[in-house]
C-alpha distance (Angstrom), angle and dihedral (degrees) to the residues before:
residue distance angle dihedral
M1 . . .
T2 3.80 . .
L3 3.77 123.1 .
E4 3.81 90.7 -116.9
S5 3.79 93.6 55.8
S6 3.81 92.2 45.9
G7 3.81 92.8 53.3
L8 3.81 93.1 -113.7
M9 3.75 131.7 126.8
R10 3.77 118.3 -157.6
I11 3.80 119.8 -143.1
L12 3.79 129.4 -176.6
H13 3.80 113.5 -149.7
T14 3.78 121.6 -159.8
S15 3.79 134.6 148.4
D16 3.80 146.3 168.7
L17 3.80 97.7 50.1
H18 3.83 89.5 161.5
L19 3.79 91.1 -163.5
G20 3.79 110.1 -162.6
A21 3.81 93.9 29.0
T22 3.80 120.5 143.4
L23 3.80 130.0 -157.0
E24 3.81 112.5 -140.9
Q25 3.84 86.7 -23.7
A26 3.82 91.0 -52.6
S27 3.81 115.6 127.6
L28 3.80 120.7 -113.6
E29 3.79 93.6 -170.9
D30 3.81 96.6 109.4
E31 3.80 95.3 53.6
Q32 3.81 92.6 42.2
S33 3.80 89.7 51.6
R34 3.81 90.2 50.3
F35 3.79 90.5 49.6
L36 3.80 92.0 54.4
E37 3.81 89.1 50.0
W38 3.82 89.9 50.9
L39 3.82 90.6 45.8
F40 3.81 91.4 53.0
L41 3.81 91.1 52.0
T42 3.83 90.9 47.1
L43 3.80 91.6 51.7
Q44 3.78 88.4 50.5
E45 3.81 98.7 45.0
D46 3.81 96.1 43.3
R47 3.81 93.5 43.3
V48 3.79 92.0 -127.0
E49 3.81 112.8 -167.3
C50 3.80 100.5 -166.3
L51 3.81 129.3 26.7
I52 3.81 117.0 -159.2
I53 3.81 121.9 -164.0
A54 3.81 105.1 -170.8
G55 3.79 101.2 -157.0
D56 3.81 142.9 -68.6
V57 3.78 92.4 77.7
F58 3.80 87.5 161.0
D59 3.78 131.0 33.1
T60 3.81 95.2 -130.7
G61 3.77 137.6 25.8
Q62 3.80 89.6 -116.2
A63 3.78 97.4 52.8
P64 3.82 115.4 -163.7
A65 3.79 117.0 -109.5
R66 3.80 93.2 -113.1
A67 3.82 91.2 55.5
Q68 3.79 91.0 49.1
G69 3.80 88.5 49.8
L70 3.82 91.1 55.9
Y71 3.81 90.7 50.4
Y72 3.81 98.7 47.8
R73 3.80 95.1 42.1
F74 3.80 89.3 52.5
L75 3.82 92.8 50.2
Q76 3.79 92.3 47.8
R77 3.78 92.0 49.2
C78 3.81 92.2 50.2
S79 3.78 90.3 55.7
G80 3.80 87.7 77.0
L81 3.81 95.3 59.4
P82 3.81 107.6 108.9
A83 3.82 97.1 -152.2
L84 3.80 96.2 45.8
R85 3.79 109.2 95.7
K86 3.79 101.0 171.9
I87 3.78 144.2 7.3
V88 3.81 114.0 -155.0
V89 3.80 119.0 -163.3
V90 3.81 125.5 -178.5
G91 3.78 128.8 -173.9
G92 3.79 122.6 -108.4
N93 3.78 131.0 -157.4
H94 3.82 90.5 -90.4
D95 3.80 93.0 52.4
S96 3.77 129.1 84.4
A97 3.81 104.5 -120.9
S98 3.80 91.7 -153.5
Q99 3.82 92.4 48.7
L100 3.80 91.6 52.9
D101 3.80 94.1 43.0
A102 3.81 97.0 46.7
P103 3.85 96.8 80.9
A104 3.83 94.0 34.3
P105 3.85 95.4 110.1
V106 3.81 90.7 52.5
L107 3.80 93.7 45.1
Q108 3.80 91.1 53.3
S109 3.80 87.5 70.2
I110 3.81 88.9 67.0
A111 3.84 94.1 43.0
V112 3.80 95.3 -99.0
Q113 3.81 113.1 137.8
V114 3.81 115.1 -164.8
V115 3.81 126.8 -169.8
G116 3.78 104.9 -179.1
G117 3.78 96.4 167.9
L118 3.80 144.3 -11.7
S119 3.79 127.4 -138.3
S120 3.79 126.4 -132.1
D121 3.82 90.0 -108.2
P122 3.83 109.4 98.2
A123 3.78 89.0 -151.7
G124 3.81 88.4 74.7
W125 3.79 97.6 48.2
D126 3.80 95.1 90.1
R127 3.80 89.4 79.2
A128 3.81 85.8 75.2
L129 3.83 90.6 64.8
I130 3.82 108.7 91.4
P131 3.82 118.0 177.8
I132 3.80 119.8 -149.7
T133 3.79 109.6 -147.8
D134 3.78 133.3 -167.6
T135 3.80 125.8 -128.3
K136 3.82 90.2 -81.0
G137 3.78 93.8 52.8
H138 3.81 96.1 -105.4
T139 3.80 115.4 143.0
E140 3.80 110.0 -117.9
A141 3.80 98.6 173.8
V142 3.78 141.4 -8.4
I143 3.79 124.0 -131.1
V144 3.81 110.4 -146.6
A145 3.79 94.9 -155.8
T146 3.79 111.7 -169.1
P147 3.80 120.9 171.7
Y148 3.77 125.9 -153.0
I149 3.78 104.7 -57.2
H150 3.79 123.5 -170.1
E151 3.80 114.9 -126.0
S152 3.81 91.1 -122.4
R153 3.82 88.2 69.0
L154 3.79 87.8 59.8
G155 3.80 91.7 52.2
V156 3.80 96.3 -100.1
G157 3.81 119.3 133.1
R158 3.76 126.8 -145.1
I159 3.79 113.5 -84.7
A160 3.80 111.7 -145.9
G161 3.77 133.7 -171.8
E162 3.76 134.7 29.9
G163 3.75 130.8 -64.6
V164 3.81 97.0 40.0
D165 3.80 107.6 -166.4
S166 3.79 122.2 -120.6
E167 3.81 93.1 -111.6
H168 3.83 91.9 61.5
T169 3.79 89.7 48.2
R170 3.81 92.9 50.7
T171 3.82 90.8 49.0
F172 3.79 90.5 50.9
F173 3.81 94.7 48.8
Q174 3.81 91.8 42.9
A175 3.81 91.3 58.2
F176 3.81 90.8 59.8
E177 3.79 93.0 42.8
D178 3.82 91.0 51.9
F179 3.81 89.8 48.9
Y180 3.82 95.9 53.3
T181 3.80 92.6 39.7
E182 3.79 91.2 53.0
L183 3.80 91.7 50.9
A184 3.81 90.7 49.9
R185 3.80 90.2 50.2
R186 3.81 91.3 51.5
A187 3.80 92.7 47.5
L188 3.80 93.8 51.7
A189 3.82 91.8 44.1
S190 3.80 91.6 52.6
Y191 3.80 101.7 38.2
G192 3.78 106.7 22.5
Q193 3.79 130.2 -126.2
V194 3.79 99.7 -22.5
P195 3.81 128.8 135.5
L196 3.80 113.7 -80.8
V197 3.80 120.3 -145.6
G198 3.78 114.0 -164.7
V199 3.80 124.1 -152.8
A200 3.79 121.2 -165.6
H201 3.79 140.2 160.8
L202 3.80 108.8 -147.2
T203 3.81 145.0 95.5
C204 3.80 110.6 -79.4
L205 3.80 126.6 168.4
P206 3.80 137.2 148.8
A207 3.79 114.5 -108.6
A208 3.81 92.6 -104.9
Q209 3.81 94.1 59.1
K210 3.78 125.7 77.8
L211 3.77 129.8 -150.7
R212 3.78 119.1 -111.1
D213 3.79 124.6 -132.7
D214 3.81 93.1 -113.7
D215 3.82 98.7 40.9
F216 3.80 92.8 110.6
K217 3.79 143.1 -12.4
T218 3.83 98.8 -117.5
D219 3.80 134.6 30.7
L220 3.81 115.8 -118.6
H221 3.79 134.5 -159.7
Q222 3.81 96.8 7.2
V223 3.79 92.1 -63.4
G224 3.80 90.1 159.5
A225 3.82 91.5 62.4
L226 3.79 103.6 28.6
G227 3.79 106.1 24.3
A228 3.80 127.0 -127.0
L229 3.79 122.4 -34.6
P230 3.83 111.1 -99.7
P231 3.84 120.3 -117.4
S232 3.82 88.0 -119.5
I233 3.82 87.9 83.0
F234 3.83 84.9 80.7
C235 3.81 109.3 71.8
E236 3.80 122.0 -139.7
D237 3.81 91.2 -98.9
Y238 3.80 87.7 81.7
A239 3.80 110.5 88.7
Y240 3.80 90.9 -169.0
V241 3.81 136.0 1.7
A242 3.81 119.9 -152.8
L243 3.79 109.5 -155.1
G244 3.77 132.8 -166.1
H245 3.82 134.3 -172.1
I246 3.82 104.6 61.8
H247 3.80 108.3 87.5
R248 3.81 99.4 -142.8
S249 3.80 125.6 74.5
F250 3.81 118.7 -120.0
A251 3.79 144.3 126.3
V252 3.80 113.8 -96.3
E253 3.80 98.4 -170.6
R254 3.84 127.8 17.3
G255 3.77 92.1 -48.2
R256 3.82 91.3 -63.8
V257 3.81 98.0 97.2
W258 3.80 116.2 46.2
Y259 3.78 143.4 175.0
S260 3.80 114.2 -149.8
G261 3.82 95.4 -165.7
T262 3.79 129.3 -151.9
P263 3.82 111.4 -38.4
V264 3.82 91.3 -154.9
P265 3.83 116.0 38.1
I266 3.78 112.9 -119.0
R267 3.82 94.7 -175.5
F268 3.79 132.1 41.9
G269 3.80 92.6 -114.7
E270 3.80 92.0 58.7
A271 3.80 91.1 58.4
R272 3.81 91.2 63.6
T273 3.81 90.6 78.9
P274 3.83 129.0 44.9
R275 3.79 117.2 -94.0
Q276 3.79 120.0 -130.0
V277 3.78 148.8 171.0
L278 3.80 124.0 -143.2
L279 3.80 127.2 -118.9
V280 3.82 108.2 -155.8
D281 3.81 122.4 -167.9
I282 3.81 111.2 -160.5
G283 3.81 116.8 -159.2
E284 3.78 135.2 104.1
E285 3.79 83.7 -32.1
V286 3.78 131.4 24.5
V287 3.80 115.3 -122.0
V288 3.80 118.3 -169.8
T289 3.80 118.3 -163.2
P290 3.82 118.2 -175.6
R291 3.78 112.7 -141.0
R292 3.80 114.9 -157.8
V293 3.79 116.7 -128.6
P294 3.82 114.2 -137.1
E295 3.78 117.9 -111.1
F296 3.79 105.3 -111.1
R297 3.81 96.2 177.6
A298 3.79 127.1 14.8
L299 3.81 117.6 -131.0
L300 3.79 104.1 -153.5
E301 3.80 126.3 -166.1
L302 3.82 114.6 -159.8
Q303 3.81 125.5 -174.4
D304 3.79 119.9 176.3
T305 3.80 146.6 99.3
P306 3.82 117.7 -54.4
E307 3.81 91.3 -107.5
E308 3.79 93.7 52.1
L309 3.80 91.5 43.2
E310 3.81 89.9 56.9
R311 3.79 88.2 56.8
L312 3.80 94.1 45.4
V313 3.81 97.4 49.6
G314 3.80 90.1 51.6
T315 3.81 93.7 54.1
R316 3.80 122.8 83.4
T317 3.80 107.8 -130.0
W318 3.81 101.4 156.0
E319 3.78 135.8 80.9
S320 3.81 100.5 -166.9
P321 3.82 116.1 117.5
L322 3.80 95.9 -124.5
P323 3.84 119.7 65.8
P324 3.80 111.1 -101.3
Y325 3.76 129.7 -105.7
L326 3.80 113.2 -127.8
S327 3.77 131.6 -147.2
I328 3.79 107.9 -166.6
E329 3.78 131.4 -166.0
S330 3.78 113.0 -170.3
R331 3.81 110.2 -157.5
V332 3.79 113.0 -154.3
E333 3.79 138.8 158.0
I334 3.80 91.3 -137.9
T335 3.78 132.9 16.7
R336 3.81 112.2 -76.6
P337 3.81 110.0 -161.1
G338 3.78 115.8 -153.2
T339 3.82 97.6 28.7
L340 3.79 93.9 123.5
D341 3.81 92.1 49.1
R342 3.81 91.3 50.7
L343 3.80 91.6 50.0
R344 3.79 91.1 51.9
E345 3.80 91.2 48.1
R346 3.81 89.6 52.0
I347 3.81 91.0 51.7
N348 3.81 91.7 49.0
E349 3.80 90.6 51.2
Q350 3.80 95.6 50.3
F351 3.82 104.5 39.4
T352 3.77 140.0 47.6
P353 3.82 116.3 -118.0
E354 3.82 90.9 -102.4
E355 3.81 94.9 56.3
R356 3.80 102.6 33.4
P357 3.80 116.5 129.1
R358 3.79 113.2 -126.8
I359 3.78 122.4 -135.7
I360 3.79 105.0 -141.3
A361 3.82 99.3 162.4
F362 3.80 127.9 36.0
R363 3.76 134.2 167.7
E364 3.76 136.5 164.7
V365 3.79 117.8 -134.7
L366 3.79 118.0 -160.5
T367 3.77 113.8 -140.3
G368 3.81 97.3 176.3
D369 3.80 92.7 100.1
S370 3.76 94.6 51.2
E371 3.76 129.2 88.7
V372 3.79 120.4 -149.7
S373 3.77 118.1 -128.8
E374 3.79 123.3 -141.5
F375 3.81 88.0 -94.6
G376 3.80 92.9 56.2
E377 3.80 94.8 -108.0
A378 3.79 118.3 138.6
R379 3.80 114.5 -119.0
T380 3.80 115.4 -164.1
I381 3.81 114.8 -131.6
D382 3.78 115.9 -121.5
L383 3.81 113.3 -104.0
D384 3.81 88.6 -126.7
T385 3.80 88.3 70.8
L386 3.82 94.2 49.7
T387 3.82 98.4 99.7
P388 3.83 124.3 -167.6
D389 3.81 89.1 -110.2
R390 3.78 92.4 54.2
L391 3.80 92.7 44.7
F392 3.83 90.4 51.5
T393 3.80 90.8 50.8
R394 3.80 91.2 52.7
L395 3.81 92.1 48.7
Y396 3.81 91.8 48.9
R397 3.80 91.7 50.0
S398 3.80 92.0 50.5
Q399 3.81 90.6 55.0
N400 3.80 97.2 42.2
Q401 3.81 107.4 48.7
G402 3.78 93.2 -93.1
Q403 3.80 97.0 -53.5
A404 3.80 116.9 144.3
P405 3.82 116.4 -122.1
P406 3.84 114.2 -93.4
P407 3.81 116.3 -108.2
E408 3.81 93.2 -105.2
I409 3.82 91.6 54.3
Q410 3.79 90.9 45.7
Q411 3.81 90.1 50.9
A412 3.80 91.8 47.3
F413 3.80 90.6 53.2
A414 3.81 91.1 46.7
S415 3.81 90.2 54.3
L416 3.81 89.0 60.9
L417 3.78 93.2 56.8
P418 3.82 118.7 91.3
R419 3.80 116.2 -105.8
D420 3.77 117.0 -112.3
D421 3.83 89.9 -118.5
A422 3.82 95.9 45.1
P423 3.82 114.8 114.5
L424 3.79 115.5 -113.1
E425 3.81 108.2 -116.1
L426 3.78 120.4 -167.4
P427 3.81 124.8 -173.2
M428 3.78 114.5 -110.0
E429 3.79 120.5 -138.7
N430 3.80 115.3 -115.9
A431 3.80 90.3 3.2
Q432 3.82 113.8 170.0
P433 3.84 118.0 -130.5
S434 3.77 115.7 -105.9
L435 3.79 124.1 -130.1
E436 3.79 88.9 -101.9
D437 3.82 90.1 59.3
I438 3.82 93.9 54.4
């Protein structure tokens, strides 16, 4: 049974492609290209009728030409899919609204509707209302496609300082609620009682949930002072809301309001959880089905001693087609020069050029000033206990392959330290020499 005959419309929701992004200066173009190829095949196999990209198409406002090439080639290719009626793209905070909007009239000819930005004038907001019609021209749903919009365009000023009172917070949240409610009212007035699908690029969480440190790259809408926008800003007229900005995938409210997350991780922390897009069937009920995105390149984080790291980097532990990027933390008691070079030599010995992992982040963590508790947890020693003698010993070890200073050197250093009973003498400015100094 086809979706059309069953009264359903199938949407695929993704966001935060960040095309053109790099990770520690390493290109992510290959894995992003492979994702777009996988996405095309998914649209084809699942007979998706509307693709939604909920912002941050590009990583920067001045997207590199190669990233733009990936984007436009993908859109052009999708125009040949018989089931796909519409592609809806909104701008995110990383996008240039004008760059996205510039080719919009041309893209409309291949059923791609772009809303890069909205002005503060409500008269122009109707461009965010995008009807999805069937083969007979009947409207089956309306996409309310809103890009990232700064609060100033909704008449809300910047709130500075700490201890923001509840009245300011309510006013701020109310401005967004009024905005999305007004768009829903316009959509229903123009197209009748059809399902509404909202699209937004913002930070939205219920009060009980907390933001994570790696949820996004940039704060939006004064989140630091006011907290995330509540899901109540989207009235019940919205059957589904496709969100972008937060980089993990989860349901915000009862399965009706969702983040799809980044499909390709752009930071090591994002690779710790599977990436996915969301298939959304809109009918009498809304059914959301996460679809896992394949891992095209592993992002591996290794923390261990130099000896163990040499073993780990020479062992294949990944199944992804592209060689992994490595972030390495070498844990040592004293500085060990040459560790990075030895790790690279080990990789070159074990792998062909096509499959070699690439170390793109490396740091050495000194553990010599930490004590280990009975549970194996490192406990940093207070600086007050780090005496000059102990600091000298550490410095000597770091310059002499871990060897402790000989007794005579230790005694020589001790002779330079002031005695506990020695008076503290400070030079006086403009002091006159005494007779004893002449």
